[in-house]
BAROZA-673529 format. One record per residue: residue in one letter; x, y, z of N, C-alpha, C in turn; residue number from 0. Coordinates in nm, 3 decimals. Layout:
BEGIN
ATOM resn  n.east n.north    n.up ca.east ca.north   ca.up  c.east c.north    c.up resi
ATOM    A       X       Y       Z       X        Y       Z       X       Y       Z  NUM
...
END
This chain:
BEGIN
ATOM resn  n.east n.north    n.up ca.east ca.north   ca.up  c.east c.north    c.up resi
ATOM    M   0.080  -0.119   0.005   0.008   -0.001   0.001   0.089   0.120  -0.002    0
ATOM    G   0.203   0.123   0.058   0.286    0.241   0.064   0.263   0.330   0.176    1
ATOM    I   0.351   0.425   0.209   0.330    0.527   0.312   0.230   0.628   0.266    2
ATOM    K   0.131   0.644   0.345   0.031    0.753   0.319   0.091   0.887   0.346    3
ATOM    I   0.033   0.985   0.270   0.081    1.127   0.281  -0.039   1.217   0.292    4
ATOM    K  -0.029   1.298   0.406  -0.134    1.399   0.427  -0.059   1.539   0.433    5
ATOM    I  -0.115   1.624   0.343  -0.070    1.764   0.348  -0.173   1.856   0.414    6
ATOM    C  -0.127   1.924   0.513  -0.226    1.993   0.597  -0.215   2.135   0.588    7
ATOM    G  -0.317   2.215   0.617  -0.314    2.366   0.613  -0.311   2.427   0.477    8
ATOM    I  -0.381   2.343   0.385  -0.393    2.400   0.243  -0.490   2.524   0.237    9
ATOM    R  -0.444   2.614   0.153  -0.516    2.742   0.148  -0.545   2.780  -0.015   10
ATOM    D  -0.478   2.724  -0.090  -0.493    2.758  -0.238  -0.524   2.652  -0.331   11
ATOM    L  -0.584   2.689  -0.442  -0.631    2.595  -0.542  -0.509   2.534  -0.602   12
ATOM    E  -0.407   2.609  -0.621  -0.276    2.554  -0.684  -0.222   2.435  -0.611   13
ATOM    T  -0.224   2.439  -0.486  -0.165    2.334  -0.394  -0.279   2.212  -0.408   14
ATOM    V  -0.400   2.222  -0.404  -0.503    2.124  -0.419  -0.473   2.057  -0.559   15
ATOM    D  -0.457   2.127  -0.652  -0.428    2.072  -0.796  -0.304   1.980  -0.799   16
ATOM    L  -0.188   2.047  -0.732  -0.074    1.956  -0.719  -0.073   1.829  -0.651   17
ATOM    C  -0.138   1.845  -0.539  -0.156    1.719  -0.461  -0.238   1.615  -0.527   18
ATOM    H  -0.342   1.659  -0.593  -0.418    1.569  -0.679  -0.326   1.496  -0.782   19
ATOM    A  -0.255   1.578  -0.852  -0.171    1.524  -0.972  -0.062   1.439  -0.902   20
ATOM    L  -0.030   1.454  -0.779   0.082    1.377  -0.717   0.031   1.252  -0.647   21
ATOM    R  -0.109   1.238  -0.647  -0.185    1.132  -0.578  -0.153   1.138  -0.417   22
ATOM    I  -0.145   1.255  -0.380  -0.141    1.276  -0.217  -0.265   1.197  -0.163   23
ATOM    D  -0.258   1.135  -0.047  -0.378    1.059   0.000  -0.476   1.142   0.073   24
ATOM    F  -0.424   1.244   0.161  -0.520    1.320   0.236  -0.481   1.477   0.229   25
ATOM    L  -0.592   1.564   0.208  -0.577    1.702   0.205  -0.641   1.753   0.342   26
ATOM    G  -0.560   1.830   0.422  -0.606    1.877   0.543  -0.645   2.031   0.530   27
ATOM    F  -0.763   2.066   0.583  -0.806    2.212   0.577  -0.833   2.264   0.713   28
ATOM    N  -0.773   2.355   0.752  -0.759    2.396   0.896  -0.857   2.513   0.934   29
ATOM    F  -0.946   2.484   1.012  -1.048    2.588   1.063  -1.019   2.647   1.190   30
ATOM    S  -0.907   2.610   1.250  -0.878    2.661   1.384  -0.861   2.805   1.376   31
ATOM    P  -0.937   2.886   1.468  -0.919    3.034   1.463  -0.787   3.094   1.481   32
ATOM    N  -0.703   3.011   1.568  -0.571    3.078   1.600  -0.463   3.025   1.503   33
ATOM    S  -0.493   2.952   1.413  -0.385    2.892   1.327  -0.355   2.988   1.214   34
ATOM    P  -0.216   3.008   1.182  -0.183    3.091   1.069  -0.236   3.035   0.925   35
ATOM    R  -0.275   2.900   0.938  -0.328    2.837   0.809  -0.481   2.833   0.800   36
ATOM    N  -0.550   2.909   0.902  -0.684    2.911   0.902  -0.740   2.953   0.776   37
ATOM    I  -0.852   2.868   0.744  -0.930    2.922   0.627  -1.071   2.937   0.669   38
ATOM    S  -1.151   3.027   0.595  -1.280    3.059   0.623  -1.378   2.973   0.546   39
ATOM    E  -1.499   2.974   0.590  -1.607    2.904   0.523  -1.625   2.950   0.376   40
ATOM    S  -1.599   3.070   0.369  -1.615    3.128   0.223  -1.513   3.084   0.125   41
ATOM    E  -1.396   3.034   0.177  -1.275    2.992   0.099  -1.291   2.839   0.066   42
ATOM    I  -1.347   2.773   0.146  -1.352    2.617   0.143  -1.422   2.574   0.016   43
ATOM    E  -1.525   2.636  -0.014  -1.600    2.575  -0.127  -1.525   2.571  -0.261   44
ATOM    A  -1.448   2.680  -0.284  -1.365    2.680  -0.416  -1.263   2.573  -0.417   45
ATOM    L  -1.206   2.553  -0.291  -1.095    2.449  -0.290  -1.145   2.307  -0.310   46
ATOM    L  -1.278   2.286  -0.281  -1.338    2.144  -0.301  -1.419   2.137  -0.422   47
ATOM    A  -1.401   2.232  -0.511  -1.480    2.231  -0.633  -1.455   2.106  -0.713   48
ATOM    F  -1.340   2.056  -0.709  -1.311    1.942  -0.806  -1.293   1.810  -0.730   49
ATOM    R  -1.358   1.799  -0.617  -1.344    1.673  -0.527  -1.394   1.554  -0.599   50
ATOM    E  -1.482   1.572  -0.695  -1.549    1.450  -0.761  -1.451   1.395  -0.869   51
ATOM    K  -1.343   1.449  -0.898  -1.251    1.404  -0.988  -1.183   1.266  -0.948   52
ATOM    E  -1.154   1.180  -1.053  -1.096    1.062  -1.012  -0.965   1.072  -0.941   53
ATOM    H  -0.940   0.989  -0.843  -0.824    0.986  -0.763  -0.803   1.114  -0.669   54
ATOM    F  -0.911   1.188  -0.652  -0.898    1.298  -0.566  -0.877   1.250  -0.425   55
ATOM    P  -0.785   1.318  -0.353  -0.744    1.281  -0.215  -0.870   1.285  -0.126   56
ATOM    K  -0.862   1.217  -0.013  -0.958    1.218   0.097  -0.954   1.352   0.168   57
ATOM    I  -1.057   1.414   0.202  -1.063    1.544   0.272  -1.076   1.530   0.420   58
ATOM    V  -0.994   1.620   0.471  -0.983    1.626   0.619  -1.012   1.768   0.665   59
ATOM    F  -1.104   1.787   0.759  -1.133    1.917   0.815  -1.073   1.908   0.955   60
ATOM    L  -0.979   2.006   1.000  -0.920    2.006   1.123  -0.991   2.128   1.200   61
ATOM    F  -1.018   2.090   1.326  -1.068    2.186   1.420  -1.000   2.178   1.552   62
ATOM    F  -0.966   2.294   1.599  -0.915    2.320   1.733  -0.956   2.462   1.794   63
ATOM    Q  -1.023   2.447   1.901  -1.082    2.568   1.979  -1.194   2.630   1.885   64
ATOM    N  -1.262   2.536   1.818  -1.381    2.577   1.744  -1.500   2.526   1.824   65
ATOM    E  -1.615   2.606   1.836  -1.723    2.565   1.887  -1.799   2.448   1.824   66
ATOM    E  -1.875   2.360   1.900  -1.932    2.252   1.834  -2.026   2.292   1.726   67
ATOM    K  -2.096   2.394   1.740  -2.198    2.436   1.645  -2.134   2.469   1.523   68
ATOM    Q  -2.022   2.530   1.515  -1.952    2.560   1.392  -1.897   2.437   1.333   69
ATOM    I  -1.848   2.343   1.405  -1.787    2.205   1.360  -1.915   2.135   1.285   70
ATOM    T  -2.008   2.120   1.353  -2.117    2.059   1.299  -2.179   2.109   1.172   71
ATOM    K  -2.186   2.239   1.167  -2.233    2.318   1.045  -2.145   2.281   0.932   72
ATOM    L  -2.018   2.306   0.943  -1.918    2.286   0.833  -1.917   2.138   0.791   73
ATOM    V  -1.925   2.041   0.885  -1.914    1.905   0.852  -2.037   1.869   0.771   74
ATOM    N  -2.161   1.914   0.824  -2.287    1.873   0.738  -2.300   1.936   0.612   75
ATOM    Q  -2.231   2.058   0.604  -2.244    2.124   0.472  -2.145   2.071   0.368   76
ATOM    Y  -2.028   2.030   0.418  -1.916    1.998   0.312  -1.884   1.846   0.316   77
ATOM    N  -1.934   1.778   0.418  -1.913    1.623   0.432  -1.775   1.591   0.391   78
ATOM    P  -1.679   1.625   0.470  -1.535    1.574   0.464  -1.520   1.433   0.489   79
ATOM    D  -1.425   1.363   0.435  -1.405    1.221   0.474  -1.369   1.192   0.611   80
ATOM    Y  -1.291   1.286   0.664  -1.251    1.280   0.809  -1.256   1.404   0.878   81
ATOM    V  -1.284   1.406   1.011  -1.292    1.524   1.096  -1.182   1.504   1.195   82
ATOM    Q  -1.079   1.590   1.190  -0.965    1.592   1.268  -0.990   1.675   1.392   83
ATOM    L  -0.999   1.603   1.506  -1.015    1.667   1.633  -0.895   1.656   1.718   84
ATOM    I  -0.860   1.754   1.810  -0.724    1.739   1.890  -0.769   1.700   2.032   85
ATOM    A  -0.715   1.592   2.088  -0.731    1.551   2.216  -0.670   1.658   2.308   86
ATOM    G  -0.746   1.706   2.415  -0.711    1.814   2.494  -0.738   1.941   2.457   87
ATOM    D  -0.841   1.952   2.350  -0.895    2.076   2.312  -0.949   2.147   2.433   88
ATOM    P  -0.908   2.289   2.462  -0.969    2.353   2.579  -1.118   2.373   2.571   89
ATOM    I  -1.180   2.369   2.464  -1.316    2.378   2.448  -1.374   2.237   2.445   90
ATOM    D  -1.487   2.220   2.522  -1.545    2.091   2.544  -1.612   2.034   2.401   91
ATOM    I  -1.551   1.953   2.345  -1.596    1.893   2.217  -1.639   1.758   2.222   92
ATOM    T  -1.677   1.718   2.350  -1.715    1.576   2.368  -1.829   1.528   2.272   93
ATOM    G  -1.926   1.609   2.248  -2.031    1.555   2.171  -1.998   1.536   2.023   94
ATOM    V  -1.923   1.620   1.968  -1.887    1.583   1.826  -1.775   1.479   1.822   95
ATOM    W  -1.694   1.476   1.924  -1.585    1.366   1.934  -1.660   1.238   1.927   96
ATOM    E  -1.765   1.222   2.003  -1.821    1.080   2.022  -1.908   1.062   1.896   97
ATOM    R  -1.967   1.163   1.850  -2.058    1.144   1.712  -1.970   1.095   1.604   98
ATOM    Y  -1.854   1.163   1.584  -1.773    1.127   1.464  -1.692   0.998   1.495   99
ATOM    R  -1.659   0.975   1.622  -1.588    0.845   1.655  -1.688   0.740   1.619  100
ATOM    S  -1.816   0.742   1.652  -1.918    0.642   1.631  -1.932   0.608   1.480  101
ATOM    S  -1.923   0.723   1.400  -1.943    0.702   1.256  -1.809   0.675   1.194  102
ATOM    K  -1.701   0.662   1.263  -1.574    0.621   1.208  -1.511   0.730   1.120  103
ATOM    T  -1.553   0.856   1.129  -1.510    0.963   1.050  -1.411   1.049   1.143  104
ATOM    L  -1.391   1.020   1.269  -1.308    1.098   1.359  -1.157   1.061   1.331  105
ATOM    L  -1.087   1.161   1.300  -0.933    1.138   1.305  -0.876   1.217   1.413  106
ATOM    P  -0.847   1.145   1.521  -0.811    1.212   1.642  -0.650   1.231   1.640  107
ATOM    A  -0.618   1.347   1.682  -0.469    1.391   1.695  -0.433   1.396   1.839  108
ATOM    F  -0.323   1.327   1.879  -0.282    1.331   2.007  -0.133   1.389   2.012  109
ATOM    R  -0.124   1.499   2.086   0.006    1.578   2.101   0.093   1.523   2.221  110
ATOM    L   0.198   1.469   2.184   0.276    1.383   2.290   0.368   1.463   2.360  111
ATOM    Q   0.362   1.440   2.495   0.468    1.490   2.586   0.546   1.384   2.653  112
ATOM    G   0.544   1.261   2.609   0.605    1.155   2.661   0.585   1.027   2.584  113
ATOM    R   0.663   0.922   2.623   0.633    0.799   2.550   0.504   0.744   2.560  114
ATOM    V   0.441   0.681   2.448   0.324    0.613   2.447   0.333   0.486   2.521  115
ATOM    G   0.252   0.482   2.629   0.265    0.346   2.709   0.148   0.261   2.695  116
ATOM    D   0.027   0.323   2.678  -0.105    0.240   2.675  -0.177   0.276   2.538  117
ATOM    E  -0.155   0.190   2.452  -0.228    0.219   2.323  -0.372   0.215   2.325  118
ATOM    S  -0.443   0.164   2.436  -0.578    0.164   2.442  -0.641   0.308   2.449  119
ATOM    L  -0.539   0.406   2.487  -0.589    0.538   2.498  -0.590   0.611   2.356  120
ATOM    L  -0.550   0.534   2.256  -0.528    0.594   2.117  -0.642   0.558   2.034  121
ATOM    C  -0.771   0.542   2.086  -0.888    0.515   2.002  -0.872   0.393   1.909  122
ATOM    P  -0.842   0.284   1.983  -0.828    0.159   1.900  -0.928   0.110   1.800  123
ATOM    D  -1.052   0.156   1.826  -1.166    0.138   1.741  -1.166   0.210   1.611  124
ATOM    L  -1.080   0.303   1.586  -1.065    0.380   1.464  -0.956   0.328   1.383  125
ATOM    P  -0.973   0.356   1.249  -0.871    0.294   1.155  -0.726   0.359   1.172  126
ATOM    F  -0.710   0.480   1.215  -0.575    0.532   1.238  -0.592   0.667   1.312  127
ATOM    V  -0.479   0.712   1.366  -0.475    0.846   1.438  -0.355   0.932   1.389  128
ATOM    I  -0.346   1.039   1.446  -0.232    1.131   1.427  -0.158   1.144   1.563  129
ATOM    L  -0.020   1.117   1.547   0.072    1.143   1.669   0.159   1.266   1.636  130
ATOM    D   0.140   1.377   1.718   0.199    1.499   1.694   0.288   1.549   1.803  131
ATOM    S   0.356   1.650   1.789   0.436    1.717   1.893   0.342   1.821   1.975  132
ATOM    Y   0.376   1.849   2.089   0.287    1.928   2.183   0.346   2.075   2.180  133
ATOM    K   0.267   2.156   2.166   0.288    2.300   2.196   0.159   2.381   2.242  134
ATOM    K   0.175   2.423   2.363   0.056    2.492   2.422  -0.019   2.590   2.333  135
ATOM    D  -0.145   2.563   2.331  -0.244    2.661   2.254  -0.240   2.632   2.104  136
ATOM    L  -0.157   2.541   2.059  -0.154    2.508   1.919  -0.205   2.356   1.887  137
ATOM    G  -0.284   2.333   1.802  -0.346    2.198   1.772  -0.250   2.125   1.666  138
ATOM    G  -0.150   2.184   1.617  -0.060    2.115   1.526   0.008   2.224   1.434  139
ATOM    G   0.093   2.180   1.356   0.156    2.263   1.261   0.262   2.356   1.312  140
ATOM    T   0.325   2.298   1.427   0.414    2.376   1.494   0.552   2.378   1.433  141
ATOM    G   0.586   2.291   1.345   0.721    2.268   1.290   0.823   2.207   1.378  142
ATOM    H   0.781   2.172   1.506   0.876    2.112   1.593   0.848   1.953   1.596  143
ATOM    T   0.965   1.886   1.596   0.958    1.734   1.603   0.944   1.701   1.764  144
ATOM    F   0.901   1.574   1.776   0.910    1.530   1.914   1.010   1.404   1.913  145
ATOM    P   1.054   1.350   2.026   1.165    1.250   2.023   1.074   1.120   1.967  146
ATOM    W   1.130   1.068   1.842   1.065    0.964   1.785   1.057   0.834   1.861  147
ATOM    E   1.155   0.823   1.962   1.138    0.710   2.046   1.005   0.695   2.130  148
ATOM    Y   0.944   0.806   2.142   0.815    0.822   2.210   0.721   0.716   2.143  149
ATOM    V   0.719   0.695   2.013   0.625    0.611   1.946   0.691   0.478   1.887  150
ATOM    K   0.819   0.455   1.918   0.884    0.343   1.858   0.809   0.210   1.871  151
ATOM    E   0.742   0.198   1.987   0.675    0.063   2.015   0.533   0.069   1.977  152
ATOM    V   0.476   0.176   1.918   0.345    0.191   1.885   0.295   0.087   1.770  153
ATOM    K   0.199   0.006   1.783   0.170   -0.086   1.677   0.054  -0.047   1.602  154
ATOM    R  -0.039   0.034   1.646  -0.154    0.063   1.572  -0.120   0.164   1.474  155
ATOM    P  -0.198   0.178   1.348  -0.164    0.267   1.241  -0.170   0.407   1.283  156
ATOM    Y  -0.075   0.479   1.240  -0.076    0.638   1.284  -0.011   0.710   1.174  157
ATOM    L  -0.042   0.846   1.161   0.011    0.942   1.073   0.124   1.009   1.176  158
ATOM    L   0.241   1.013   1.127   0.348    1.079   1.210   0.354   1.227   1.163  159
ATOM    A   0.321   1.317   1.266   0.331    1.464   1.241   0.434   1.521   1.342  160
ATOM    G   0.452   1.654   1.328   0.547    1.722   1.401   0.686   1.740   1.347  161
ATOM    G   0.696   1.849   1.266   0.823    1.884   1.211   0.881   1.798   1.102  162
ATOM    I   0.799   1.731   1.031   0.837    1.634   0.919   0.871   1.728   0.796  163
ATOM    T   0.970   1.708   0.739   1.030    1.780   0.617   1.066   1.683   0.506  164
ATOM    P   1.091   1.736   0.386   1.158    1.656   0.289   1.297   1.588   0.336  165
ATOM    D   1.365   1.667   0.427   1.498    1.627   0.461   1.501   1.517   0.554  166
ATOM    N   1.390   1.505   0.655   1.397    1.406   0.770   1.313   1.300   0.737  167
ATOM    V   1.221   1.302   0.638   1.120    1.209   0.627   1.165   1.067   0.612  168
ATOM    V   1.279   1.056   0.528   1.324    0.910   0.511   1.373   0.852   0.631  169
ATOM    D   1.439   0.934   0.714   1.487    0.879   0.841   1.368   0.843   0.939  170
ATOM    A   1.268   0.923   0.931   1.158    0.903   1.017   1.081   0.762   0.970  171
ATOM    I   1.072   0.746   0.831   1.008    0.629   0.790   1.083   0.500   0.824  172
ATOM    R   1.222   0.508   0.809   1.300    0.399   0.831   1.309   0.363   0.981  173
ATOM    Y   1.303   0.460   1.067   1.312    0.442   1.216   1.177   0.379   1.268  174
ATOM    L   1.062   0.445   1.219   0.934    0.415   1.280   0.837   0.320   1.200  175
ATOM    K   0.856   0.332   1.065   0.764    0.245   0.965   0.616   0.292   1.000  176
ATOM    P   0.579   0.425   0.994   0.444    0.457   1.025   0.350   0.427   0.916  177
ATOM    F   0.218   0.428   0.931   0.120    0.416   0.844   0.136   0.525   0.747  178
ATOM    G   0.165   0.653   0.782   0.187    0.757   0.700   0.240   0.882   0.762  179
ATOM    I   0.258   0.981   0.700   0.315    1.122   0.747   0.221   1.227   0.727  180
ATOM    D   0.217   1.322   0.817   0.131    1.448   0.814   0.224   1.571   0.817  181
ATOM    V   0.209   1.649   0.712   0.296    1.760   0.703   0.227   1.889   0.671  182
ATOM    A   0.277   1.987   0.741   0.210    2.136   0.711   0.336   2.241   0.687  183
ATOM    S   0.393   2.271   0.803   0.501    2.367   0.781   0.629   2.313   0.708  184
ATOM    G   0.646   2.190   0.720   0.763    2.133   0.647   0.767   2.131   0.498  185
ATOM    V   0.658   2.176   0.429   0.653    2.194   0.291   0.604   2.332   0.264  186
ATOM    E   0.650   2.434   0.342   0.622    2.567   0.322   0.759   2.653   0.321  187
ATOM    T   0.732   2.768   0.246   0.828    2.874   0.242   0.777   3.000   0.284  188
ATOM    N   0.814   3.063   0.378   0.757    3.194   0.419   0.608   3.175   0.440  189
ATOM    G   0.577   3.070   0.512   0.431    3.049   0.539   0.337   3.001   0.440  190
ATOM    K   0.393   2.981   0.317   0.306    2.933   0.204   0.352   2.802   0.150  191
ATOM    K   0.259   2.732   0.103   0.293    2.586   0.057   0.386   2.610  -0.066  192
ATOM    D   0.491   2.528  -0.067   0.596    2.541  -0.172   0.602   2.421  -0.256  193
ATOM    Q   0.563   2.445  -0.394   0.544    2.315  -0.489   0.671   2.233  -0.482  194
ATOM    T   0.791   2.300  -0.479   0.913    2.215  -0.498   0.928   2.131  -0.369  195
ATOM    K   0.897   2.180  -0.253   0.909    2.107  -0.137   0.812   1.989  -0.131  196
ATOM    I   0.684   2.011  -0.185   0.592    1.905  -0.176   0.631   1.797  -0.277  197
ATOM    E   0.690   1.831  -0.380   0.729    1.732  -0.493   0.840   1.648  -0.416  198
ATOM    A   0.927   1.724  -0.351   1.062    1.654  -0.295   1.007   1.554  -0.186  199
ATOM    L   0.904   1.598  -0.102   0.861    1.514  -0.004   0.799   1.394  -0.063  200
ATOM    V   0.724   1.395  -0.154   0.660    1.289  -0.220   0.764   1.191  -0.276  201
ATOM    K   0.863   1.252  -0.350   0.972    1.168  -0.401   1.043   1.091  -0.302  202
ATOM    N   1.076   1.160  -0.179   1.154    1.090  -0.078   1.066   0.977  -0.004  203
ATOM    V   0.942   1.010   0.002   0.847    0.909   0.072   0.842   0.779  -0.010  204
ATOM    R   0.819   0.805  -0.151   0.785    0.699  -0.232   0.899   0.635  -0.313  205
ATOM    G   1.022   0.712  -0.295   1.139    0.673  -0.374   1.213   0.547  -0.323  206
END
């Protein structure tokens, strides 16, 4: 099957088109109000205009510090394939967490501050999860790696996030053999998605 690739924090149609052409597996769109990659409801419709094309990536909506009402509205309106919620969100999202977990569309992200010891805490009923670095008040996209030995013994499928770049992705894959990788800042230049870096990442993952 190969290592899965998720590009997160996409804000422009050119990046969507490139990811489609490269057969990226997952596209992440970030609705977190405090993220520099935040997109608005008015922007998302254009970015999903061609989602019915053959081989279009799976769509992931990311929420952190969003009210349940907004999450439900956007998910109901645009029907993403997965809803990425962050464990430890300061806003109580229990209702939507359990709703999407029940429907198997929840993609939970866990921000690690130490070694994973009990995999039963990683939603074993779901197909896969995201394991990310921790930074207070941010739900992801920090650009910081965490010590990979934290997840060396994890058996369940996960997307490795946290500071993954075209330069370190091969080492990460060789060391951890994850289900996939999740990249945001690692394929950006001056805060914008960089076509050359995305292409390099894909080449290094699949090469």
